[in-house]
PDB file with SEQRES, HELIX, SHEET and CRYST1 records, atoms N, CA, C and O in Angstrom:
SEQRES   1 A   75  MET ASN LEU ASP ASN SER SER ASN ARG VAL ARG ILE SER          
SEQRES   2 A   75  LEU ASP VAL SER ALA LYS VAL ASN GLU GLN LEU GLU ALA          
SEQRES   3 A   75  LEU ALA ASN GLU GLU GLY THR SER LYS SER ASP ILE LEU          
SEQRES   4 A   75  ARG LYS ALA ILE ALA LEU VAL THR VAL ALA VAL GLU ALA          
SEQRES   5 A   75  LYS HIS ASN GLY GLN LYS LEU GLY ILE LEU ASP LYS ASP          
SEQRES   6 A   75  ARG HIS VAL LEU SER GLU ILE VAL GLY LEU                      
HELIX    1 AA1 SER A    6  ASN A    8  5                                   3    
HELIX    2 AA2 ALA A   18  GLU A   31  1                                  14    
HELIX    3 AA3 LYS A   35  HIS A   54  1                                  20    
SHEET    1 AA1 2 LEU A  59  LEU A  62  0                                        
SHEET    2 AA1 2 VAL A  68  ILE A  72 -1                                        
CRYST1    1.000    1.000    1.000  90.00  90.00  90.00 P 1           1          
ATOM      1  N   MET A   1      73.152  54.036 -65.343  1.00  0.00           N  
ATOM      2  CA  MET A   1      73.813  54.734 -66.429  1.00  0.00           C  
ATOM      3  C   MET A   1      72.774  55.560 -67.164  1.00  0.00           C  
ATOM      4  O   MET A   1      71.747  55.025 -67.582  1.00  0.00           O  
ATOM      5  N   ASN A   2      73.014  56.836 -67.328  1.00  0.00           N  
ATOM      6  CA  ASN A   2      72.095  57.713 -68.047  1.00  0.00           C  
ATOM      7  C   ASN A   2      72.688  58.045 -69.403  1.00  0.00           C  
ATOM      8  O   ASN A   2      73.655  58.801 -69.502  1.00  0.00           O  
ATOM      9  N   LEU A   3      72.102  57.473 -70.450  1.00  0.00           N  
ATOM     10  CA  LEU A   3      72.588  57.717 -71.810  1.00  0.00           C  
ATOM     11  C   LEU A   3      71.890  58.898 -72.453  1.00  0.00           C  
ATOM     12  O   LEU A   3      72.237  59.276 -73.572  1.00  0.00           O  
ATOM     13  N   ASP A   4      70.915  59.492 -71.778  1.00  0.00           N  
ATOM     14  CA  ASP A   4      70.105  60.551 -72.363  1.00  0.00           C  
ATOM     15  C   ASP A   4      70.627  61.915 -71.939  1.00  0.00           C  
ATOM     16  O   ASP A   4      70.211  62.450 -70.911  1.00  0.00           O  
ATOM     17  N   ASN A   5      71.531  62.476 -72.721  1.00  0.00           N  
ATOM     18  CA  ASN A   5      72.046  63.812 -72.464  1.00  0.00           C  
ATOM     19  C   ASN A   5      71.442  64.730 -73.515  1.00  0.00           C  
ATOM     20  O   ASN A   5      71.981  64.867 -74.613  1.00  0.00           O  
ATOM     21  N   SER A   6      70.313  65.362 -73.171  1.00  0.00           N  
ATOM     22  CA  SER A   6      69.543  66.109 -74.163  1.00  0.00           C  
ATOM     23  C   SER A   6      70.295  67.293 -74.748  1.00  0.00           C  
ATOM     24  O   SER A   6      69.921  67.769 -75.820  1.00  0.00           O  
ATOM     25  N   SER A   7      71.337  67.787 -74.094  1.00  0.00           N  
ATOM     26  CA  SER A   7      72.084  68.913 -74.653  1.00  0.00           C  
ATOM     27  C   SER A   7      73.011  68.492 -75.782  1.00  0.00           C  
ATOM     28  O   SER A   7      73.487  69.339 -76.537  1.00  0.00           O  
ATOM     29  N   ASN A   8      73.275  67.197 -75.910  1.00  0.00           N  
ATOM     30  CA  ASN A   8      74.178  66.697 -76.948  1.00  0.00           C  
ATOM     31  C   ASN A   8      73.479  65.729 -77.892  1.00  0.00           C  
ATOM     32  O   ASN A   8      74.093  64.769 -78.358  1.00  0.00           O  
ATOM     33  N   ARG A   9      72.217  65.964 -78.177  1.00  0.00           N  
ATOM     34  CA  ARG A   9      71.467  65.044 -79.031  1.00  0.00           C  
ATOM     35  C   ARG A   9      71.882  65.158 -80.484  1.00  0.00           C  
ATOM     36  O   ARG A   9      72.233  66.231 -80.975  1.00  0.00           O  
ATOM     37  N   VAL A  10      71.831  64.011 -81.161  1.00  0.00           N  
ATOM     38  CA  VAL A  10      72.123  63.917 -82.589  1.00  0.00           C  
ATOM     39  C   VAL A  10      70.932  63.224 -83.232  1.00  0.00           C  
ATOM     40  O   VAL A  10      70.476  62.193 -82.737  1.00  0.00           O  
ATOM     41  N   ARG A  11      70.428  63.770 -84.315  1.00  0.00           N  
ATOM     42  CA  ARG A  11      69.309  63.149 -85.023  1.00  0.00           C  
ATOM     43  C   ARG A  11      69.856  62.108 -85.986  1.00  0.00           C  
ATOM     44  O   ARG A  11      70.800  62.369 -86.732  1.00  0.00           O  
ATOM     45  N   ILE A  12      69.249  60.919 -85.960  1.00  0.00           N  
ATOM     46  CA  ILE A  12      69.650  59.859 -86.883  1.00  0.00           C  
ATOM     47  C   ILE A  12      68.420  59.373 -87.642  1.00  0.00           C  
ATOM     48  O   ILE A  12      67.283  59.562 -87.208  1.00  0.00           O  
ATOM     49  N   SER A  13      68.671  58.754 -88.764  1.00  0.00           N  
ATOM     50  CA  SER A  13      67.613  58.118 -89.545  1.00  0.00           C  
ATOM     51  C   SER A  13      67.795  56.615 -89.403  1.00  0.00           C  
ATOM     52  O   SER A  13      68.913  56.107 -89.495  1.00  0.00           O  
ATOM     53  N   LEU A  14      66.700  55.910 -89.178  1.00  0.00           N  
ATOM     54  CA  LEU A  14      66.781  54.479 -88.912  1.00  0.00           C  
ATOM     55  C   LEU A  14      65.740  53.757 -89.750  1.00  0.00           C  
ATOM     56  O   LEU A  14      64.550  54.064 -89.669  1.00  0.00           O  
ATOM     57  N   ASP A  15      66.178  52.807 -90.547  1.00  0.00           N  
ATOM     58  CA  ASP A  15      65.262  51.983 -91.335  1.00  0.00           C  
ATOM     59  C   ASP A  15      64.973  50.700 -90.571  1.00  0.00           C  
ATOM     60  O   ASP A  15      65.890  49.966 -90.203  1.00  0.00           O  
ATOM     61  N   VAL A  16      63.685  50.434 -90.333  1.00  0.00           N  
ATOM     62  CA  VAL A  16      63.264  49.208 -89.664  1.00  0.00           C  
ATOM     63  C   VAL A  16      62.116  48.591 -90.456  1.00  0.00           C  
ATOM     64  O   VAL A  16      61.480  49.254 -91.275  1.00  0.00           O  
ATOM     65  N   SER A  17      61.868  47.331 -90.199  1.00  0.00           N  
ATOM     66  CA  SER A  17      60.747  46.669 -90.864  1.00  0.00           C  
ATOM     67  C   SER A  17      59.427  47.208 -90.310  1.00  0.00           C  
ATOM     68  O   SER A  17      59.391  47.837 -89.253  1.00  0.00           O  
ATOM     69  N   ALA A  18      58.357  46.949 -91.038  1.00  0.00           N  
ATOM     70  CA  ALA A  18      57.032  47.370 -90.578  1.00  0.00           C  
ATOM     71  C   ALA A  18      56.704  46.723 -89.233  1.00  0.00           C  
ATOM     72  O   ALA A  18      56.103  47.356 -88.365  1.00  0.00           O  
ATOM     73  N   LYS A  19      57.098  45.464 -89.064  1.00  0.00           N  
ATOM     74  CA  LYS A  19      56.825  44.761 -87.808  1.00  0.00           C  
ATOM     75  C   LYS A  19      57.560  45.409 -86.632  1.00  0.00           C  
ATOM     76  O   LYS A  19      56.980  45.585 -85.560  1.00  0.00           O  
ATOM     77  N   VAL A  20      58.827  45.764 -86.828  1.00  0.00           N  
ATOM     78  CA  VAL A  20      59.589  46.422 -85.757  1.00  0.00           C  
ATOM     79  C   VAL A  20      58.963  47.776 -85.431  1.00  0.00           C  
ATOM     80  O   VAL A  20      58.867  48.148 -84.261  1.00  0.00           O  
ATOM     81  N   ASN A  21      58.542  48.507 -86.447  1.00  0.00           N  
ATOM     82  CA  ASN A  21      57.890  49.790 -86.215  1.00  0.00           C  
ATOM     83  C   ASN A  21      56.602  49.606 -85.414  1.00  0.00           C  
ATOM     84  O   ASN A  21      56.317  50.393 -84.511  1.00  0.00           O  
ATOM     85  N   GLU A  22      55.825  48.573 -85.739  1.00  0.00           N  
ATOM     86  CA  GLU A  22      54.600  48.282 -84.986  1.00  0.00           C  
ATOM     87  C   GLU A  22      54.923  47.954 -83.532  1.00  0.00           C  
ATOM     88  O   GLU A  22      54.214  48.381 -82.622  1.00  0.00           O  
ATOM     89  N   GLN A  23      55.996  47.195 -83.318  1.00  0.00           N  
ATOM     90  CA  GLN A  23      56.404  46.858 -81.952  1.00  0.00           C  
ATOM     91  C   GLN A  23      56.823  48.111 -81.191  1.00  0.00           C  
ATOM     92  O   GLN A  23      56.464  48.285 -80.027  1.00  0.00           O  
ATOM     93  N   LEU A  24      57.585  48.985 -81.852  1.00  0.00           N  
ATOM     94  CA  LEU A  24      57.996  50.242 -81.217  1.00  0.00           C  
ATOM     95  C   LEU A  24      56.782  51.084 -80.850  1.00  0.00           C  
ATOM     96  O   LEU A  24      56.702  51.622 -79.745  1.00  0.00           O  
ATOM     97  N   GLU A  25      55.836  51.198 -81.781  1.00  0.00           N  
ATOM     98  CA  GLU A  25      54.628  51.981 -81.518  1.00  0.00           C  
ATOM     99  C   GLU A  25      53.824  51.389 -80.365  1.00  0.00           C  
ATOM    100  O   GLU A  25      53.333  52.124 -79.508  1.00  0.00           O  
ATOM    101  N   ALA A  26      53.687  50.060 -80.341  1.00  0.00           N  
ATOM    102  CA  ALA A  26      52.935  49.413 -79.265  1.00  0.00           C  
ATOM    103  C   ALA A  26      53.603  49.641 -77.913  1.00  0.00           C  
ATOM    104  O   ALA A  26      52.930  49.951 -76.930  1.00  0.00           O  
ATOM    105  N   LEU A  27      54.916  49.490 -77.862  1.00  0.00           N  
ATOM    106  CA  LEU A  27      55.641  49.723 -76.608  1.00  0.00           C  
ATOM    107  C   LEU A  27      55.542  51.178 -76.171  1.00  0.00           C  
ATOM    108  O   LEU A  27      55.334  51.464 -74.992  1.00  0.00           O  
ATOM    109  N   ALA A  28      55.690  52.092 -77.114  1.00  0.00           N  
ATOM    110  CA  ALA A  28      55.592  53.517 -76.794  1.00  0.00           C  
ATOM    111  C   ALA A  28      54.202  53.851 -76.258  1.00  0.00           C  
ATOM    112  O   ALA A  28      54.075  54.588 -75.280  1.00  0.00           O  
ATOM    113  N   ASN A  29      53.166  53.315 -76.892  1.00  0.00           N  
ATOM    114  CA  ASN A  29      51.799  53.559 -76.421  1.00  0.00           C  
ATOM    115  C   ASN A  29      51.580  52.970 -75.036  1.00  0.00           C  
ATOM    116  O   ASN A  29      50.983  53.610 -74.170  1.00  0.00           O  
ATOM    117  N   GLU A  30      52.061  51.756 -74.831  1.00  0.00           N  
ATOM    118  CA  GLU A  30      51.896  51.097 -73.535  1.00  0.00           C  
ATOM    119  C   GLU A  30      52.601  51.866 -72.422  1.00  0.00           C  
ATOM    120  O   GLU A  30      52.087  51.962 -71.307  1.00  0.00           O  
ATOM    121  N   GLU A  31      53.772  52.411 -72.722  1.00  0.00           N  
ATOM    122  CA  GLU A  31      54.558  53.138 -71.724  1.00  0.00           C  
ATOM    123  C   GLU A  31      54.234  54.632 -71.679  1.00  0.00           C  
ATOM    124  O   GLU A  31      54.722  55.343 -70.800  1.00  0.00           O  
ATOM    125  N   GLY A  32      53.421  55.109 -72.612  1.00  0.00           N  
ATOM    126  CA  GLY A  32      53.074  56.535 -72.641  1.00  0.00           C  
ATOM    127  C   GLY A  32      54.262  57.407 -72.978  1.00  0.00           C  
ATOM    128  O   GLY A  32      54.447  58.471 -72.385  1.00  0.00           O  
ATOM    129  N   THR A  33      55.067  56.965 -73.925  1.00  0.00           N  
ATOM    130  CA  THR A  33      56.287  57.687 -74.275  1.00  0.00           C  
ATOM    131  C   THR A  33      56.493  57.634 -75.784  1.00  0.00           C  
ATOM    132  O   THR A  33      55.594  57.231 -76.521  1.00  0.00           O  
ATOM    133  N   SER A  34      57.656  58.034 -76.236  1.00  0.00           N  
ATOM    134  CA  SER A  34      57.954  58.065 -77.671  1.00  0.00           C  
ATOM    135  C   SER A  34      58.726  56.823 -78.103  1.00  0.00           C  
ATOM    136  O   SER A  34      59.307  56.114 -77.281  1.00  0.00           O  
ATOM    137  N   LYS A  35      58.719  56.579 -79.400  1.00  0.00           N  
ATOM    138  CA  LYS A  35      59.521  55.477 -79.942  1.00  0.00           C  
ATOM    139  C   LYS A  35      61.000  55.748 -79.682  1.00  0.00           C  
ATOM    140  O   LYS A  35      61.758  54.816 -79.414  1.00  0.00           O  
ATOM    141  N   SER A  36      61.418  57.000 -79.756  1.00  0.00           N  
ATOM    142  CA  SER A  36      62.814  57.342 -79.465  1.00  0.00           C  
ATOM    143  C   SER A  36      63.179  56.960 -78.039  1.00  0.00           C  
ATOM    144  O   SER A  36      64.264  56.437 -77.787  1.00  0.00           O  
ATOM    145  N   ASP A  37      62.271  57.224 -77.110  1.00  0.00           N  
ATOM    146  CA  ASP A  37      62.551  56.883 -75.714  1.00  0.00           C  
ATOM    147  C   ASP A  37      62.624  55.370 -75.533  1.00  0.00           C  
ATOM    148  O   ASP A  37      63.453  54.880 -74.766  1.00  0.00           O  
ATOM    149  N   ILE A  38      61.775  54.633 -76.224  1.00  0.00           N  
ATOM    150  CA  ILE A  38      61.839  53.169 -76.164  1.00  0.00           C  
ATOM    151  C   ILE A  38      63.195  52.687 -76.668  1.00  0.00           C  
ATOM    152  O   ILE A  38      63.798  51.800 -76.063  1.00  0.00           O  
ATOM    153  N   LEU A  39      63.681  53.259 -77.765  1.00  0.00           N  
ATOM    154  CA  LEU A  39      64.995  52.874 -78.295  1.00  0.00           C  
ATOM    155  C   LEU A  39      66.113  53.243 -77.327  1.00  0.00           C  
ATOM    156  O   LEU A  39      67.062  52.475 -77.164  1.00  0.00           O  
ATOM    157  N   ARG A  40      66.019  54.413 -76.678  1.00  0.00           N  
ATOM    158  CA  ARG A  40      67.033  54.797 -75.684  1.00  0.00           C  
ATOM    159  C   ARG A  40      67.054  53.799 -74.527  1.00  0.00           C  
ATOM    160  O   ARG A  40      68.121  53.402 -74.058  1.00  0.00           O  
ATOM    161  N   LYS A  41      65.867  53.398 -74.073  1.00  0.00           N  
ATOM    162  CA  LYS A  41      65.792  52.419 -72.983  1.00  0.00           C  
ATOM    163  C   LYS A  41      66.359  51.073 -73.418  1.00  0.00           C  
ATOM    164  O   LYS A  41      67.036  50.401 -72.640  1.00  0.00           O  
ATOM    165  N   ALA A  42      66.087  50.679 -74.653  1.00  0.00           N  
ATOM    166  CA  ALA A  42      66.625  49.414 -75.171  1.00  0.00           C  
ATOM    167  C   ALA A  42      68.146  49.449 -75.208  1.00  0.00           C  
ATOM    168  O   ALA A  42      68.800  48.467 -74.857  1.00  0.00           O  
ATOM    169  N   ILE A  43      68.708  50.567 -75.627  1.00  0.00           N  
ATOM    170  CA  ILE A  43      70.167  50.706 -75.666  1.00  0.00           C  
ATOM    171  C   ILE A  43      70.736  50.641 -74.251  1.00  0.00           C  
ATOM    172  O   ILE A  43      71.776  50.022 -74.028  1.00  0.00           O  
ATOM    173  N   ALA A  44      70.062  51.275 -73.301  1.00  0.00           N  
ATOM    174  CA  ALA A  44      70.519  51.220 -71.910  1.00  0.00           C  
ATOM    175  C   ALA A  44      70.486  49.788 -71.386  1.00  0.00           C  
ATOM    176  O   ALA A  44      71.397  49.369 -70.673  1.00  0.00           O  
ATOM    177  N   LEU A  45      69.442  49.033 -71.735  1.00  0.00           N  
ATOM    178  CA  LEU A  45      69.335  47.645 -71.293  1.00  0.00           C  
ATOM    179  C   LEU A  45      70.426  46.776 -71.907  1.00  0.00           C  
ATOM    180  O   LEU A  45      71.013  45.944 -71.215  1.00  0.00           O  
ATOM    181  N   VAL A  46      70.702  46.955 -73.180  1.00  0.00           N  
ATOM    182  CA  VAL A  46      71.778  46.188 -73.824  1.00  0.00           C  
ATOM    183  C   VAL A  46      73.122  46.560 -73.209  1.00  0.00           C  
ATOM    184  O   VAL A  46      73.977  45.693 -73.027  1.00  0.00           O  
ATOM    185  N   THR A  47      73.320  47.832 -72.887  1.00  0.00           N  
ATOM    186  CA  THR A  47      74.559  48.276 -72.249  1.00  0.00           C  
ATOM    187  C   THR A  47      74.759  47.566 -70.911  1.00  0.00           C  
ATOM    188  O   THR A  47      75.863  47.114 -70.608  1.00  0.00           O  
ATOM    189  N   VAL A  48      73.703  47.468 -70.114  1.00  0.00           N  
ATOM    190  CA  VAL A  48      73.770  46.755 -68.834  1.00  0.00           C  
ATOM    191  C   VAL A  48      74.115  45.289 -69.071  1.00  0.00           C  
ATOM    192  O   VAL A  48      74.936  44.721 -68.350  1.00  0.00           O  
ATOM    193  N   ALA A  49      73.494  44.672 -70.075  1.00  0.00           N  
ATOM    194  CA  ALA A  49      73.753  43.262 -70.376  1.00  0.00           C  
ATOM    195  C   ALA A  49      75.197  43.036 -70.793  1.00  0.00           C  
ATOM    196  O   ALA A  49      75.820  42.065 -70.364  1.00  0.00           O  
ATOM    197  N   VAL A  50      75.732  43.917 -71.620  1.00  0.00           N  
ATOM    198  CA  VAL A  50      77.120  43.782 -72.084  1.00  0.00           C  
ATOM    199  C   VAL A  50      78.088  43.962 -70.918  1.00  0.00           C  
ATOM    200  O   VAL A  50      79.051  43.207 -70.787  1.00  0.00           O  
ATOM    201  N   GLU A  51      77.834  44.966 -70.067  1.00  0.00           N  
ATOM    202  CA  GLU A  51      78.697  45.180 -68.901  1.00  0.00           C  
ATOM    203  C   GLU A  51      78.654  43.970 -67.968  1.00  0.00           C  
ATOM    204  O   GLU A  51      79.686  43.548 -67.445  1.00  0.00           O  
ATOM    205  N   ALA A  52      77.463  43.416 -67.762  1.00  0.00           N  
ATOM    206  CA  ALA A  52      77.336  42.230 -66.908  1.00  0.00           C  
ATOM    207  C   ALA A  52      78.120  41.064 -67.493  1.00  0.00           C  
ATOM    208  O   ALA A  52      78.815  40.351 -66.769  1.00  0.00           O  
ATOM    209  N   LYS A  53      78.009  40.872 -68.793  1.00  0.00           N  
ATOM    210  CA  LYS A  53      78.733  39.782 -69.457  1.00  0.00           C  
ATOM    211  C   LYS A  53      80.237  39.943 -69.272  1.00  0.00           C  
ATOM    212  O   LYS A  53      80.936  38.966 -69.004  1.00  0.00           O  
ATOM    213  N   HIS A  54      80.739  41.170 -69.412  1.00  0.00           N  
ATOM    214  CA  HIS A  54      82.172  41.425 -69.228  1.00  0.00           C  
ATOM    215  C   HIS A  54      82.619  41.165 -67.795  1.00  0.00           C  
ATOM    216  O   HIS A  54      83.788  40.869 -67.548  1.00  0.00           O  
ATOM    217  N   ASN A  55      81.682  41.277 -66.848  1.00  0.00           N  
ATOM    218  CA  ASN A  55      81.995  41.050 -65.436  1.00  0.00           C  
ATOM    219  C   ASN A  55      81.676  39.627 -64.991  1.00  0.00           C  
ATOM    220  O   ASN A  55      81.689  39.333 -63.795  1.00  0.00           O  
ATOM    221  N   GLY A  56      81.389  38.739 -65.950  1.00  0.00           N  
ATOM    222  CA  GLY A  56      81.077  37.360 -65.612  1.00  0.00           C  
ATOM    223  C   GLY A  56      79.704  37.184 -64.988  1.00  0.00           C  
ATOM    224  O   GLY A  56      79.434  36.163 -64.356  1.00  0.00           O  
ATOM    225  N   GLN A  57      78.839  38.170 -65.159  1.00  0.00           N  
ATOM    226  CA  GLN A  57      77.490  38.118 -64.605  1.00  0.00           C  
ATOM    227  C   GLN A  57      76.492  37.796 -65.710  1.00  0.00           C  
ATOM    228  O   GLN A  57      76.841  37.746 -66.889  1.00  0.00           O  
ATOM    229  N   LYS A  58      75.249  37.578 -65.305  1.00  0.00           N  
ATOM    230  CA  LYS A  58      74.183  37.275 -66.253  1.00  0.00           C  
ATOM    231  C   LYS A  58      72.999  38.193 -66.001  1.00  0.00           C  
ATOM    232  O   LYS A  58      72.833  38.736 -64.909  1.00  0.00           O  
ATOM    233  N   LEU A  59      72.186  38.354 -67.028  1.00  0.00           N  
ATOM    234  CA  LEU A  59      70.975  39.163 -66.935  1.00  0.00           C  
ATOM    235  C   LEU A  59      69.784  38.224 -66.945  1.00  0.00           C  
ATOM    236  O   LEU A  59      69.712  37.318 -67.776  1.00  0.00           O  
ATOM    237  N   GLY A  60      68.845  38.433 -66.025  1.00  0.00           N  
ATOM    238  CA  GLY A  60      67.704  37.538 -65.957  1.00  0.00           C  
ATOM    239  C   GLY A  60      66.453  38.220 -65.440  1.00  0.00           C  
ATOM    240  O   GLY A  60      66.472  39.386 -65.046  1.00  0.00           O  
ATOM    241  N   ILE A  61      65.368  37.466 -65.453  1.00  0.00           N  
ATOM    242  CA  ILE A  61      64.083  37.908 -64.925  1.00  0.00           C  
ATOM    243  C   ILE A  61      63.849  37.149 -63.623  1.00  0.00           C  
ATOM    244  O   ILE A  61      63.909  35.919 -63.594  1.00  0.00           O  
ATOM    245  N   LEU A  62      63.584  37.888 -62.550  1.00  0.00           N  
ATOM    246  CA  LEU A  62      63.355  37.295 -61.238  1.00  0.00           C  
ATOM    247  C   LEU A  62      61.908  37.503 -60.817  1.00  0.00           C  
ATOM    248  O   LEU A  62      61.271  38.473 -61.225  1.00  0.00           O  
ATOM    249  N   ASP A  63      61.389  36.586 -59.998  1.00  0.00           N  
ATOM    250  CA  ASP A  63      60.072  36.816 -59.422  1.00  0.00           C  
ATOM    251  C   ASP A  63      60.231  37.646 -58.150  1.00  0.00           C  
ATOM    252  O   ASP A  63      61.337  38.051 -57.793  1.00  0.00           O  
ATOM    253  N   LYS A  64      59.108  37.891 -57.475  1.00  0.00           N  
ATOM    254  CA  LYS A  64      59.157  38.752 -56.288  1.00  0.00           C  
ATOM    255  C   LYS A  64      60.002  38.173 -55.161  1.00  0.00           C  
ATOM    256  O   LYS A  64      60.454  38.906 -54.282  1.00  0.00           O  
ATOM    257  N   ASP A  65      60.218  36.851 -55.185  1.00  0.00           N  
ATOM    258  CA  ASP A  65      61.052  36.200 -54.177  1.00  0.00           C  
ATOM    259  C   ASP A  65      62.495  36.020 -54.634  1.00  0.00           C  
ATOM    260  O   ASP A  65      63.274  35.310 -53.998  1.00  0.00           O  
ATOM    261  N   ARG A  66      62.837  36.656 -55.721  1.00  0.00           N  
ATOM    262  CA  ARG A  66      64.183  36.661 -56.290  1.00  0.00           C  
ATOM    263  C   ARG A  66      64.612  35.306 -56.853  1.00  0.00           C  
ATOM    264  O   ARG A  66      65.803  35.004 -56.922  1.00  0.00           O  
ATOM    265  N   HIS A  67      63.641  34.499 -57.249  1.00  0.00           N  
ATOM    266  CA  HIS A  67      63.947  33.253 -57.947  1.00  0.00           C  
ATOM    267  C   HIS A  67      64.070  33.562 -59.433  1.00  0.00           C  
ATOM    268  O   HIS A  67      63.256  34.298 -59.992  1.00  0.00           O  
ATOM    269  N   VAL A  68      65.082  33.001 -60.062  1.00  0.00           N  
ATOM    270  CA  VAL A  68      65.302  33.251 -61.488  1.00  0.00           C  
ATOM    271  C   VAL A  68      64.227  32.531 -62.294  1.00  0.00           C  
ATOM    272  O   VAL A  68      64.076  31.313 -62.206  1.00  0.00           O  
ATOM    273  N   LEU A  69      63.485  33.305 -63.080  1.00  0.00           N  
ATOM    274  CA  LEU A  69      62.468  32.732 -63.957  1.00  0.00           C  
ATOM    275  C   LEU A  69      63.033  32.446 -65.338  1.00  0.00           C  
ATOM    276  O   LEU A  69      62.686  31.450 -65.973  1.00  0.00           O  
ATOM    277  N   SER A  70      63.907  33.334 -65.793  1.00  0.00           N  
ATOM    278  CA  SER A  70      64.549  33.120 -67.096  1.00  0.00           C  
ATOM    279  C   SER A  70      65.821  33.944 -67.176  1.00  0.00           C  
ATOM    280  O   SER A  70      65.959  34.985 -66.534  1.00  0.00           O  
ATOM    281  N   GLU A  71      66.733  33.450 -67.976  1.00  0.00           N  
ATOM    282  CA  GLU A  71      67.992  34.149 -68.232  1.00  0.00           C  
ATOM    283  C   GLU A  71      67.915  34.758 -69.624  1.00  0.00           C  
ATOM    284  O   GLU A  71      67.475  34.105 -70.571  1.00  0.00           O  
ATOM    285  N   ILE A  72      68.341  36.006 -69.745  1.00  0.00           N  
ATOM    286  CA  ILE A  72      68.371  36.686 -71.037  1.00  0.00           C  
ATOM    287  C   ILE A  72      69.687  36.312 -71.708  1.00  0.00           C  
ATOM    288  O   ILE A  72      70.760  36.593 -71.175  1.00  0.00           O  
ATOM    289  N   VAL A  73      69.607  35.687 -72.865  1.00  0.00           N  
ATOM    290  CA  VAL A  73      70.810  35.275 -73.588  1.00  0.00           C  
ATOM    291  C   VAL A  73      70.824  35.923 -74.967  1.00  0.00           C  
ATOM    292  O   VAL A  73      69.787  36.327 -75.493  1.00  0.00           O  
ATOM    293  N   GLY A  74      71.998  36.010 -75.529  1.00  0.00           N  
ATOM    294  CA  GLY A  74      72.133  36.508 -76.891  1.00  0.00           C  
ATOM    295  C   GLY A  74      72.270  38.008 -77.024  1.00  0.00           C  
ATOM    296  O   GLY A  74      72.228  38.533 -78.136  1.00  0.00           O  
ATOM    297  N   LEU A  75      72.433  38.711 -75.914  1.00  0.00           N  
ATOM    298  CA  LEU A  75      72.632  40.164 -75.998  1.00  0.00           C  
ATOM    299  C   LEU A  75      74.100  40.486 -75.952  1.00  0.00           C  
ATOM    300  O   LEU A  75      74.478  41.656 -76.010  1.00  0.00           O  
TER     301      LEU A  75                                                      
END                                                                             
């Protein structure tokens, strides 16, 4: 699912705590991208989780052998 349609962008203002801003900056620096892009990716990930939940599926972290290491809950 591609949520990034640059021709229809809307600017929003978002208030976050200093800690959340630090986390966004750290993730953006680590990924070599912008905080906006990190937020877009987060929204895409939550969208996948919600769709999976509606389909009776779960979201998890797998190792290279496809063994479930952890299940993502609460999204």
